[in-house]
Backbone bond lengths (Angstrom), bond angles and torsions (degrees), N, CA, C in turn:
res aa  C-N    CA-C-N  psi(-1)  N-CA   C-N-CA  omega(-1)  CA-C   N-CA-C  phi
1 M - - - 1.454 - - 1.529 107.09 -
2 C 1.345 115.42 134.78 1.448 121.24 -178.88 1.564 108.85 -95.14
3 L 1.347 112.18 135.62 1.418 121.45 174.88 1.504 111.05 -107.35
4 F 1.337 118.85 148.27 1.442 124.73 -176.96 1.532 111.47 -119.48
5 L 1.345 114.53 140.63 1.469 117.78 179.77 1.474 107.62 -114.08
6 L 1.343 116.20 139.34 1.472 121.46 169.33 1.529 109.23 -65.87
7 V 1.271 119.65 134.42 1.402 123.06 179.08 1.506 109.54 -52.24
8 G 1.409 117.09 130.33 1.405 120.85 174.55 1.543 112.17 95.76
9 S 1.364 117.12 -17.67 1.484 117.83 178.16 1.505 110.88 -77.30
10 V 1.315 118.76 158.28 1.461 123.35 179.89 1.503 111.76 -98.22
11 A 1.320 119.68 -18.31 1.457 121.68 -178.20 1.483 109.88 -154.74
12 A 1.325 113.97 148.73 1.503 117.37 176.89 1.498 108.90 -80.18
13 K 1.310 113.87 130.94 1.414 119.94 178.22 1.522 109.99 -83.54
14 P 1.289 119.72 141.21 1.492 121.37 -179.60 1.530 108.44 -62.21
15 P 1.365 116.81 143.87 1.493 118.37 -176.53 1.490 112.29 -72.21
16 I 1.260 118.90 146.34 1.477 123.04 176.69 1.528 109.20 -95.90
17 P 1.337 117.44 111.57 1.505 120.85 -178.01 1.530 111.75 -69.88
18 P 1.341 116.10 166.32 1.462 118.38 174.94 1.506 110.05 -75.24
19 P 1.327 119.16 167.24 1.489 120.65 175.54 1.512 108.36 -59.49
20 R 1.311 116.67 142.79 1.418 122.93 176.51 1.492 111.07 -83.39
21 L 1.330 117.86 123.98 1.446 123.61 -176.77 1.476 112.20 -106.50
22 D 1.362 115.90 149.00 1.462 122.57 -179.61 1.517 105.85 -92.63
23 V 1.428 115.95 79.10 1.432 117.68 -177.89 1.453 112.27 -75.29
24 P 1.352 119.35 132.17 1.504 121.22 -176.62 1.525 110.80 -74.29
25 G 1.383 110.23 143.85 1.408 118.21 174.99 1.565 108.83 150.03
26 K 1.312 117.89 -167.95 1.438 122.24 178.09 1.565 110.50 -92.77
27 H 1.314 118.79 122.88 1.482 121.87 178.03 1.513 105.64 -110.72
28 L 1.326 116.56 109.31 1.493 120.92 -175.04 1.514 111.14 -113.33
29 V 1.304 116.52 133.57 1.439 120.46 176.33 1.526 108.60 -100.22
30 L 1.295 115.51 118.54 1.503 123.28 177.81 1.495 109.81 -106.86
31 P 1.342 118.50 162.06 1.446 119.40 174.29 1.495 115.78 -55.51
32 E 1.367 116.31 -26.61 1.451 119.32 -177.31 1.535 115.68 -99.05
33 G 1.332 114.82 -4.85 1.448 118.61 -176.94 1.483 115.48 155.76
34 N 1.319 120.50 -162.10 1.460 122.66 -178.69 1.504 108.77 -113.60
35 L 1.389 113.45 137.29 1.434 123.57 176.73 1.500 110.22 -111.48
36 F 1.337 115.70 132.35 1.471 120.22 175.64 1.525 111.11 -119.34
37 V 1.299 116.75 128.11 1.448 122.80 175.43 1.496 108.67 -117.15
38 P 1.379 119.18 107.26 1.467 122.21 -175.24 1.486 112.00 -58.53
39 D 1.329 119.79 152.42 1.431 122.70 -176.38 1.489 110.57 -64.37
40 F 1.373 117.94 -22.87 1.483 120.85 -179.22 1.493 113.72 -88.62
41 Y 1.301 117.82 -0.54 1.476 120.71 -172.22 1.549 109.82 -66.46
42 Q 1.355 114.14 136.44 1.469 120.97 176.07 1.601 106.65 -131.84
43 L 1.313 113.11 124.84 1.487 118.35 177.06 1.515 108.90 -62.37
44 P 1.344 117.16 127.50 1.419 120.94 178.51 1.562 114.20 -60.12
45 A 1.343 115.93 161.47 1.417 117.83 -179.66 1.537 115.03 -59.26
46 N 1.335 114.93 -29.48 1.475 119.52 177.26 1.486 116.63 -77.93
47 K 1.351 116.23 2.89 1.488 125.81 179.54 1.469 112.90 59.78
48 K 1.334 119.46 17.23 1.453 121.29 174.76 1.592 108.78 -98.56
49 A 1.343 115.00 129.31 1.468 119.29 -175.38 1.494 107.33 -94.55
50 D 1.363 120.09 129.07 1.434 122.13 175.62 1.592 105.22 -79.13
51 V 1.332 114.10 135.53 1.443 120.90 -174.71 1.497 113.86 -129.12
52 V 1.273 117.57 136.88 1.465 123.63 169.90 1.495 107.03 -102.90
53 L 1.312 119.58 123.44 1.440 125.32 174.49 1.587 105.05 -100.97
54 F 1.303 116.76 111.84 1.507 121.28 -172.95 1.553 107.81 -110.19
55 F 1.382 112.96 137.61 1.405 121.22 -179.25 1.527 113.32 -125.05
56 L 1.328 117.66 123.43 1.445 129.51 173.68 1.525 112.33 78.56
57 G 1.281 115.74 98.37 1.455 122.28 173.72 1.486 110.38 154.30
58 A 1.253 118.76 158.02 1.469 123.97 177.80 1.514 110.55 -59.77
59 S 1.288 117.52 130.20 1.453 120.50 -176.23 1.567 110.62 -63.91
60 W 1.326 118.65 -35.24 1.470 120.36 -175.86 1.541 108.50 -65.34
61 C 1.332 116.51 -34.71 1.473 118.59 -179.88 1.501 112.24 -75.45
62 A 1.337 117.59 -39.70 1.428 122.95 176.45 1.569 108.97 -61.44
63 E 1.312 114.92 -41.14 1.453 120.06 -175.75 1.549 112.43 -71.43
64 Q 1.251 118.92 -41.10 1.454 120.41 179.34 1.501 112.55 -71.46
65 N 1.404 117.24 -27.45 1.423 121.69 174.51 1.537 110.22 -72.85
66 F 1.339 115.71 -38.76 1.432 118.19 178.19 1.569 111.35 -68.97
67 Y 1.293 115.05 -35.04 1.447 117.37 177.33 1.542 109.92 -67.59
68 A 1.360 120.85 -35.67 1.377 123.52 177.90 1.517 112.94 -68.41
69 A 1.326 119.40 -25.72 1.451 127.40 -179.55 1.567 108.54 -73.73
70 R 1.325 118.75 -23.73 1.466 122.63 175.20 1.509 111.98 60.75
71 K 1.342 115.23 44.46 1.442 122.37 173.79 1.500 114.15 -94.65
72 N 1.308 118.69 140.04 1.451 121.78 -176.10 1.561 107.55 -83.55
73 G 1.379 117.43 71.25 1.398 122.35 178.42 1.482 108.74 -154.35
74 V 1.382 113.71 -169.93 1.482 120.36 -179.18 1.564 104.58 -126.62
75 I 1.338 113.67 157.92 1.440 118.48 179.14 1.503 110.16 -126.72
76 F 1.305 113.54 133.24 1.488 121.09 178.31 1.478 110.43 -117.85
77 T 1.320 115.56 119.14 1.544 120.55 176.82 1.488 111.70 -99.18
78 A 1.304 115.75 112.15 1.492 121.16 -176.62 1.583 108.48 -64.87
79 N 1.337 115.35 140.74 1.462 117.78 170.57 1.497 108.57 -78.72
80 D 1.324 117.59 176.63 1.454 124.25 -174.51 1.553 108.52 -59.07
81 K 1.296 118.31 -47.55 1.429 122.63 -178.35 1.551 110.79 -58.57
82 A 1.298 118.21 -49.95 1.441 121.14 178.48 1.468 113.99 -65.17
83 R 1.398 116.13 -37.36 1.437 117.34 -177.71 1.530 111.77 -69.12
84 K 1.390 115.74 -37.91 1.474 117.27 174.96 1.555 114.51 -69.14
85 A 1.316 114.73 -31.20 1.454 118.81 174.34 1.519 112.75 -62.38
86 V 1.365 115.45 -41.09 1.458 121.91 179.70 1.545 108.47 -71.94
87 E 1.365 119.22 -33.83 1.421 121.49 177.30 1.508 110.56 -63.53
88 L 1.283 117.37 -36.91 1.508 120.95 176.24 1.460 115.16 -77.74
89 N 1.297 118.88 -29.33 1.452 125.11 -176.77 1.543 110.78 -150.70
90 G 1.360 114.82 98.99 1.478 117.63 -175.88 1.478 114.73 -60.85
91 A 1.323 117.97 -20.21 1.541 121.53 177.41 1.496 110.44 -60.47
92 E 1.408 117.71 -21.66 1.465 122.65 -178.63 1.592 109.56 -59.49
93 A 1.350 116.97 -20.06 1.375 120.52 -178.27 1.588 111.42 -63.66
94 E 1.303 113.34 -32.24 1.494 119.69 176.84 1.543 109.29 -60.15
95 R 1.338 115.10 -40.96 1.470 118.25 -176.19 1.592 107.24 -69.77
96 L 1.322 119.44 -36.03 1.408 121.33 178.92 1.562 112.28 -66.31
97 L 1.302 114.87 -39.55 1.498 119.84 174.17 1.491 110.84 -60.33
98 D 1.311 114.15 -47.36 1.477 119.84 175.50 1.535 114.20 -53.57
99 A 1.393 113.13 -45.27 1.431 120.05 178.63 1.499 112.95 -62.49
100 V 1.323 117.02 -40.55 1.474 122.27 177.92 1.576 110.27 -63.05
101 V 1.282 117.71 -46.24 1.413 122.37 178.98 1.522 111.21 -59.34
102 K 1.283 115.12 -46.48 1.460 122.84 -177.25 1.569 108.21 -64.27
103 A 1.334 117.12 -42.34 1.411 119.92 176.26 1.552 114.76 -62.78
104 L 1.335 116.37 -38.36 1.492 121.27 176.79 1.504 107.79 -61.11
105 R 1.332 117.27 -45.59 1.484 119.64 -176.90 1.503 108.80 -61.24
106 G 1.348 116.46 -37.87 1.430 119.37 -177.46 1.509 110.34 -65.88
107 E 1.323 120.62 -20.44 1.431 124.43 177.13 1.510 112.45 -96.56
108 G 1.311 117.04 10.61 1.455 120.68 177.42 1.533 113.35 85.75
109 I 1.274 118.62 11.04 1.408 123.79 175.34 1.517 110.68 -98.82
110 E 1.306 115.23 98.97 1.468 120.78 -167.57 1.542 114.94 -76.68
111 A 1.342 115.76 62.63 1.486 121.34 -177.78 1.515 107.51 -73.13
112 S 1.293 119.51 136.78 1.452 122.45 176.21 1.527 112.37 -92.71
113 G 1.313 119.31 -3.71 1.388 126.40 178.48 1.526 110.31 159.66
114 A 1.383 114.37 -173.25 1.457 119.85 179.99 1.498 110.27 -88.20
115 G 1.326 115.00 140.27 1.509 118.72 176.52 1.481 108.48 -94.87
116 R 1.368 116.37 -106.56 1.446 119.51 178.58 1.497 106.01 -74.83
117 V 1.283 118.38 144.11 1.463 126.53 -178.98 1.491 112.34 -122.99
118 C 1.311 121.02 115.31 1.452 123.77 176.19 1.470 109.76 -108.78
119 V 1.365 118.07 122.95 1.425 122.35 175.19 1.497 107.81 -99.02
120 A 1.282 116.18 123.30 1.477 124.99 -175.27 1.460 114.27 -128.88
121 S 1.339 116.08 146.00 1.497 119.92 179.92 1.485 110.08 -150.58
122 F 1.329 112.22 159.79 1.481 121.24 172.91 1.553 107.14 -123.49
123 S 1.221 114.35 140.38 1.554 122.13 174.89 1.576 110.50 46.51
124 G 1.315 117.47 -124.98 1.445 122.31 -175.52 1.502 115.20 -65.25
125 G 1.330 117.06 -2.26 1.496 118.70 178.73 1.526 107.68 -73.67
126 Y 1.328 119.84 -4.86 1.459 121.46 175.12 1.504 113.00 -56.76
127 S 1.302 117.01 -31.71 1.494 117.84 -179.39 1.474 114.36 -61.67
128 S 1.334 118.26 -37.32 1.467 121.65 175.78 1.574 110.36 -69.42
129 T 1.307 116.12 -40.42 1.461 122.91 179.05 1.547 108.18 -60.87
130 R 1.291 116.52 -47.74 1.457 123.13 -179.19 1.502 110.66 -60.51
131 S 1.309 117.39 -41.78 1.514 123.35 179.47 1.523 108.83 -62.85
132 I 1.299 116.37 -40.83 1.462 117.82 179.83 1.568 110.82 -67.71
133 L 1.276 114.92 -45.51 1.480 119.86 -177.96 1.550 112.70 -67.08
134 A 1.309 114.79 -17.74 1.483 121.14 175.91 1.500 113.37 -77.43
135 Q 1.348 116.96 -12.14 1.427 121.07 -178.90 1.517 111.42 -89.47
136 S 1.310 115.98 110.58 1.470 118.30 -173.63 1.475 110.65 -69.92
137 N 1.256 124.50 -25.37 1.452 125.25 175.34 1.518 114.17 -79.50
138 L 1.352 115.63 -10.22 1.437 118.64 -177.46 1.531 113.66 -106.97
139 V 1.362 113.69 -27.47 1.486 118.31 -170.70 1.471 113.69 -64.36
140 D 1.333 117.05 -27.36 1.502 119.43 -177.19 1.546 107.57 -74.48
141 K 1.284 119.51 -13.89 1.520 121.36 176.72 1.519 111.74 -87.48
142 I 1.300 115.56 -12.10 1.454 119.36 -174.57 1.537 107.78 -89.19
143 T 1.357 117.10 119.00 1.438 121.14 -179.81 1.526 113.85 -93.93
144 D 1.377 115.30 -23.64 1.436 121.07 -174.86 1.521 111.24 -146.47
145 V 1.320 115.32 143.35 1.506 119.70 169.85 1.519 107.64 -129.08
146 V 1.329 115.74 130.37 1.453 125.11 179.45 1.484 109.81 -120.12
147 L 1.281 118.09 121.90 1.460 125.25 -177.34 1.491 108.77 -124.65
148 A 1.439 116.18 105.83 1.420 123.20 179.93 1.514 107.29 -92.16
149 D 1.316 116.82 98.09 1.499 124.71 -173.21 1.581 109.00 42.63
150 S 1.296 112.08 52.07 1.497 118.13 -168.04 1.429 113.21 -138.76
151 L 1.396 114.28 57.48 1.494 119.79 171.27 1.477 107.53 -143.88
152 Y 1.309 116.27 101.68 1.507 121.70 -177.75 1.555 105.09 -117.14
153 G 1.281 113.95 -138.83 1.442 121.74 -179.16 1.531 113.08 109.74
154 P 1.346 115.20 173.03 1.400 120.72 -175.62 1.614 114.26 -68.51
155 K 1.315 113.05 149.87 1.467 116.32 173.65 1.547 108.25 -88.64
156 S 1.351 114.31 164.63 1.445 115.82 -178.17 1.551 108.82 -70.21
157 A 1.332 116.65 141.83 1.444 120.68 179.88 1.550 113.93 -62.55
158 G 1.304 113.96 -27.97 1.469 117.28 -178.07 1.517 113.66 -98.54
159 N 1.344 118.30 -2.50 1.428 118.52 -178.85 1.565 108.73 -155.32
160 T 1.321 115.49 107.58 1.479 118.60 -173.55 1.480 113.47 -72.10
161 N 1.416 117.13 -7.63 1.496 119.66 172.76 1.436 113.24 -103.43
162 E 1.354 118.01 17.93 1.470 122.14 175.43 1.538 109.95 -130.59
163 M 1.333 112.52 142.56 1.488 118.52 178.19 1.476 110.71 -75.94
164 D 1.380 118.10 151.51 1.406 124.97 176.62 1.541 108.45 -68.42
165 A 1.284 116.29 126.35 1.469 121.38 -174.87 1.583 111.49 -62.59
166 A 1.377 113.42 -41.22 1.479 117.04 -178.47 1.556 111.57 -65.40
167 G 1.338 114.98 -41.06 1.472 120.13 178.53 1.465 113.97 -65.85
168 M 1.333 116.47 -29.47 1.505 123.60 -176.00 1.570 108.74 -89.88
169 A 1.349 117.07 -14.28 1.505 115.06 -169.42 1.517 114.91 -56.00
170 P 1.378 122.30 -46.98 1.416 118.25 -178.81 1.513 114.03 -59.51
171 F 1.312 116.81 -36.21 1.524 121.91 176.37 1.465 110.16 -67.65
172 F 1.323 111.85 -49.28 1.499 117.43 -174.18 1.550 110.63 -62.95
173 N 1.349 117.48 -39.98 1.440 122.17 -178.03 1.538 110.12 -64.61
174 Y 1.338 117.78 -40.01 1.443 121.11 -179.47 1.578 108.54 -76.10
175 A 1.328 117.39 -37.54 1.433 120.13 175.91 1.519 113.79 -58.56
176 Q 1.324 113.69 -41.19 1.482 122.70 177.50 1.532 109.87 -59.11
177 R 1.338 115.24 -47.34 1.471 122.04 176.42 1.499 109.91 -54.31
178 A 1.368 114.39 -48.46 1.481 119.00 -177.95 1.545 111.37 -63.68
179 A 1.303 118.20 -38.26 1.460 121.70 -179.39 1.518 108.19 -66.49
180 E 1.326 118.07 -23.59 1.454 123.97 -179.12 1.542 109.57 -87.35
181 G 1.338 117.77 -2.63 1.418 122.72 -177.33 1.484 116.68 84.27
182 K 1.333 117.31 22.23 1.474 123.29 -175.72 1.554 113.43 -111.73
183 G 1.313 115.53 23.91 1.420 123.79 177.31 1.498 111.68 163.49
184 R 1.342 117.66 -179.17 1.438 120.90 176.09 1.515 111.63 -120.19
185 F 1.347 116.65 129.14 1.480 119.41 177.85 1.516 103.46 -125.55
186 I 1.368 117.02 119.57 1.474 119.02 -173.96 1.522 105.57 -131.76
187 F 1.330 115.12 115.25 1.406 124.42 -170.41 1.567 111.16 -127.67
188 S 1.372 116.99 112.63 1.446 117.58 174.56 1.559 105.95 -100.73
189 Q 1.324 113.52 141.48 1.466 115.56 -177.32 1.568 109.84 -137.44
190 L 1.307 114.23 149.09 1.458 122.83 -179.26 1.552 108.32 -74.17
191 F 1.330 114.35 111.23 1.483 120.95 -173.13 1.531 110.32 -113.29
192 P 1.356 119.38 102.51 1.400 118.06 178.44 1.531 115.44 -61.14
193 P 1.342 118.39 133.59 1.456 123.58 -176.03 1.579 109.64 -58.57
194 E 1.323 119.32 -35.45 1.467 119.86 -179.18 1.515 110.13 -92.37
195 K 1.278 116.76 127.84 1.447 124.86 -175.41 1.567 113.86 -54.83
196 K 1.317 115.17 -35.52 1.488 118.80 -177.57 1.508 113.87 -66.20
197 Y 1.359 116.79 -14.60 1.461 117.68 179.75 1.540 111.86 -104.12
198 R 1.317 118.21 13.98 1.450 121.76 -177.34 1.540 116.36 -87.23
199 S 1.311 114.38 34.51 1.442 117.59 172.63 1.531 115.69 -97.43
200 N 1.383 112.03 6.62 1.445 115.83 177.48 1.532 109.43 -65.25
201 T 1.339 112.92 151.64 1.462 116.26 -169.24 1.557 115.87 -63.85
202 T 1.333 116.26 -36.13 1.481 115.09 178.17 1.471 112.92 -67.29
203 T 1.287 119.60 -30.52 1.488 119.11 174.91 1.465 109.67 -70.93
204 L 1.303 120.35 -39.52 1.479 120.39 177.89 1.546 111.13 -66.69
205 A 1.378 115.76 -36.53 1.462 116.37 173.06 1.512 114.79 -62.13
206 A 1.360 112.73 -43.47 1.435 118.35 -178.36 1.565 110.38 -64.47
207 Y 1.336 117.88 -39.28 1.477 121.67 176.66 1.539 108.87 -64.78
208 Y 1.323 115.84 -42.19 1.454 120.74 179.80 1.512 111.22 -54.56
209 L 1.341 115.63 -50.05 1.461 120.76 -176.63 1.525 110.52 -67.97
210 T 1.296 115.69 -51.07 1.443 117.78 -175.08 1.547 113.17 -67.11
211 D 1.309 118.14 -36.94 1.470 124.02 176.43 1.509 112.23 -64.46
212 H 1.353 116.84 -48.56 1.464 120.72 -177.60 1.550 111.59 -72.92
213 L 1.311 117.38 -27.09 1.457 118.22 176.38 1.540 111.97 -92.61
214 Q 1.318 115.13 -2.09 1.462 124.33 178.65 1.547 108.96 53.49
215 V 1.346 113.54 54.40 1.491 122.04 174.11 1.540 107.68 -109.79
216 E 1.205 118.72 122.53 1.502 124.05 -175.62 1.540 107.08 -68.59
217 R 1.344 113.02 138.35 1.456 121.96 168.63 1.560 107.02 -90.71
218 K 1.266 115.87 112.58 1.438 122.22 -178.42 1.530 113.51 -103.03
219 P 1.353 119.47 136.60 1.466 120.09 176.59 1.489 108.92 -57.26
220 A 1.397 115.86 143.74 1.437 119.22 179.28 1.522 108.51 -136.17
221 T 1.333 113.38 165.70 1.434 117.83 179.39 1.504 108.74 -127.53
222 G 1.289 117.54 173.51 1.448 119.34 -179.59 1.501 112.08 106.54
223 K 1.345 117.09 175.05 1.458 121.72 175.68 1.502 107.89 -135.57
224 T 1.368 114.19 161.78 1.399 125.17 177.84 1.532 110.25 -76.71
225 S 1.260 122.60 175.01 1.434 128.09 -179.54 1.588 109.25 -66.04
226 V 1.303 117.34 -21.05 1.491 119.28 177.60 1.489 110.56 -108.64
227 G 1.340 117.38 16.83 1.490 117.94 170.76 1.554 118.68 93.16
228 A 1.368 115.79 2.21 1.444 114.88 -179.31 1.510 108.53 -79.31
229 E 1.369 115.21 140.04 1.476 120.60 179.49 1.530 109.06 -78.05
230 I 1.329 115.32 130.83 1.476 123.43 175.96 1.518 110.53 -86.83
231 L 1.332 116.93 110.75 1.449 119.99 -173.80 1.512 114.56 -90.65
232 Y 1.383 115.83 -28.65 1.424 117.11 178.17 1.527 109.58 -155.87
233 R 1.329 117.94 161.28 1.436 124.04 169.32 1.512 108.88 -136.91
234 A 1.356 116.25 148.48 1.478 121.89 171.56 1.541 103.44 -129.67
235 D 1.318 113.23 124.16 1.521 117.64 -173.77 1.497 109.27 -137.78
236 K 1.299 116.78 133.76 1.474 124.11 169.34 1.502 108.32 -151.71
237 N 1.326 116.68 114.20 1.453 123.26 -177.03 1.541 109.54 50.97
238 G 1.303 119.60 -117.84 1.452 121.37 178.74 1.517 119.98 -89.84
239 F 1.396 115.56 7.98 1.412 124.21 -178.33 1.567 106.20 -98.10
240 H 1.371 113.55 123.22 1.454 118.01 178.21 1.532 111.94 -139.19
241 V 1.234 116.30 127.47 1.512 122.47 173.61 1.533 108.96 -123.45
242 L 1.292 113.48 133.25 1.492 117.20 179.68 1.482 110.21 -126.27
243 G 1.345 117.90 135.80 1.408 122.42 178.21 1.521 110.42 -103.11
244 Y 1.347 115.12 115.93 1.468 119.16 -179.26 1.590 108.11 -101.34
245 A 1.326 120.04 128.51 1.398 123.33 -179.03 1.531 109.44 -58.96
246 G 1.323 116.77 142.07 1.466 121.13 175.25 1.487 113.44 152.90
247 M 1.378 112.96 163.12 1.442 121.45 178.62 1.528 114.02 -150.63
248 T 1.282 114.74 -2.33 1.497 120.63 -175.51 1.488 114.77 -99.22
249 T 1.262 116.99 168.97 1.492 122.13 176.07 1.525 108.42 -59.42
250 Q 1.367 114.76 -45.47 1.497 120.15 179.53 1.535 108.70 -57.15
251 D 1.321 115.50 -48.71 1.454 119.19 177.62 1.504 113.86 -51.41
252 H 1.331 114.30 -46.77 1.465 122.01 177.55 1.528 113.16 -57.40
253 F 1.341 113.28 -51.12 1.470 117.51 179.99 1.525 115.35 -66.90
254 N 1.382 115.64 -25.50 1.462 118.75 178.00 1.525 112.81 -62.27
255 H 1.367 118.96 -21.97 1.443 121.80 173.11 1.517 112.28 -59.15
256 F 1.376 113.76 -39.73 1.433 121.77 178.26 1.587 109.22 -77.79
257 Y 1.347 115.52 -46.31 1.421 118.60 -177.47 1.529 114.96 -57.85
258 G 1.385 114.46 -26.74 1.437 121.49 -179.87 1.525 112.30 -114.39
259 I 1.328 118.56 27.95 1.519 120.91 -174.29 1.504 109.93 -65.57
260 S 1.358 118.78 -12.19 1.463 118.61 -178.05 1.596 108.58 -61.75
261 D 1.338 114.63 -28.11 1.502 116.66 178.71 1.493 110.96 -64.00
262 L 1.326 117.34 -32.83 1.440 122.53 -179.83 1.501 111.64 -77.90
263 F 1.319 113.56 -41.36 1.527 118.96 176.56 1.552 110.80 -58.75
264 K 1.314 116.15 -33.04 1.442 118.96 -175.72 1.585 110.06 -69.90
265 E 1.295 115.78 -19.84 1.480 120.88 -177.42 1.537 110.68 -92.99
266 T 1.351 118.76 -1.22 1.422 119.71 175.72 1.480 113.66 -72.90
267 S 1.340 116.55 170.07 1.475 122.25 179.64 1.529 113.73 -83.75
268 L 1.384 117.02 -4.01 1.447 120.65 179.69 1.565 110.11 -60.25
269 A 1.309 116.44 133.87 1.439 119.96 -178.40 1.509 114.67 -59.12
270 P 1.315 117.99 144.82 1.475 120.06 -178.33 1.555 105.94 -72.43
271 A 1.316 113.79 155.86 1.480 119.31 178.03 1.548 106.44 -71.68
272 S 1.291 115.04 144.91 1.435 123.63 178.59 1.581 108.78 -61.73
273 L 1.294 117.27 132.40 1.454 121.95 -179.14 1.541 110.01 -60.86
274 S 1.358 115.40 -32.64 1.421 119.18 178.59 1.525 116.95 -70.36
275 S 1.435 113.68 -16.99 1.429 117.96 -173.23 1.497 112.47 -105.93
276 V 1.309 116.93 -12.96 1.516 121.84 -176.90 1.527 108.41 -63.30
277 G 1.398 111.84 120.38 1.426 120.17 178.50 1.522 115.23 75.98
278 T 1.309 120.12 6.62 1.440 122.13 -176.66 1.529 111.55 -90.61
279 G 1.366 118.47 -17.90 1.408 120.51 -172.87 1.484 116.19 80.09
280 H 1.356 120.09 7.55 1.446 123.98 -179.98 1.504 109.74 -77.86
C-alpha cells in the first residue's frame, strides 16, 4: 500500500476513518472473507446474483459504502489469505464466486450463479484485480472494474515518467473494452493540485490509459461524498477516470472511504425503490 505525505510534513498521519454504521442486512463470515447482503436485496428473475468482489480494505467500510450506493447486489470482501491467493492466481476468483453463491443458497436465496460481476479494489488490492483481468477465460465474465486509487505497477525501464506496458496490459485491455462500450472501468486517482508533484504512480497510470485510449481529461468541478475536490474527468462510453485533489495519506484513504461514489457508476442494477429498507 502506498502512503502519501503532504509537502513539508515530517510524518504521515494515520487516516481518520468515517463513522462506522450499523447497515441492515445479512453479514456472513466465510472462510475466504465477509459477505454482505443488503436488507433491500432482491434476487433477479433470472436467479443470477450480481456480485462485487472487493480486495483490500475493512469489510465494514466496503459494506456501508455499498449500501449507500443502493445497488441490487451483494459484496464480498476477501480476507488477506484469499486476496493473496487471487494475486498469485486470478482463477481463484471463480472459487470465490462459487463460495458466494453457495452462501446465498444457505441463507435461502436460491441463486443459480453469479450475474454481473464487479471486481473492485483499494490501493494495493490492484494486484488481485490485475491477476483476475489477466485471465482470458475470466475477463469476459467481468462487467465492471472499480479502482479506488488502486492502479500502480512498475514504471518503464527506459522512461521513469511512463508506466511499463506489460504491467499495465490487463488494465489497459479491459479499459479499452470499456471505452468501446463493452464494460465499465471506473478509476479514481490521487491527483496533486500542483503539476510538479504529479509523478505519483496513479497519475502516471491515469495518463497512460487516457493518452493511449485518446480520451481527453477535462477539468471538472464538484466534490466527492467525503469532500475531495474533483479536478478532472475522462469519460468515453464505459471508461471513466476521475482525478481527486490530494497528496496525503488521508486523501488516499478517502478514495476508499467514499467508494460509494464509484459503486454508483457501475452497471449493477439499482435497488427497487419499493424494496429499500423493507428487508425483502
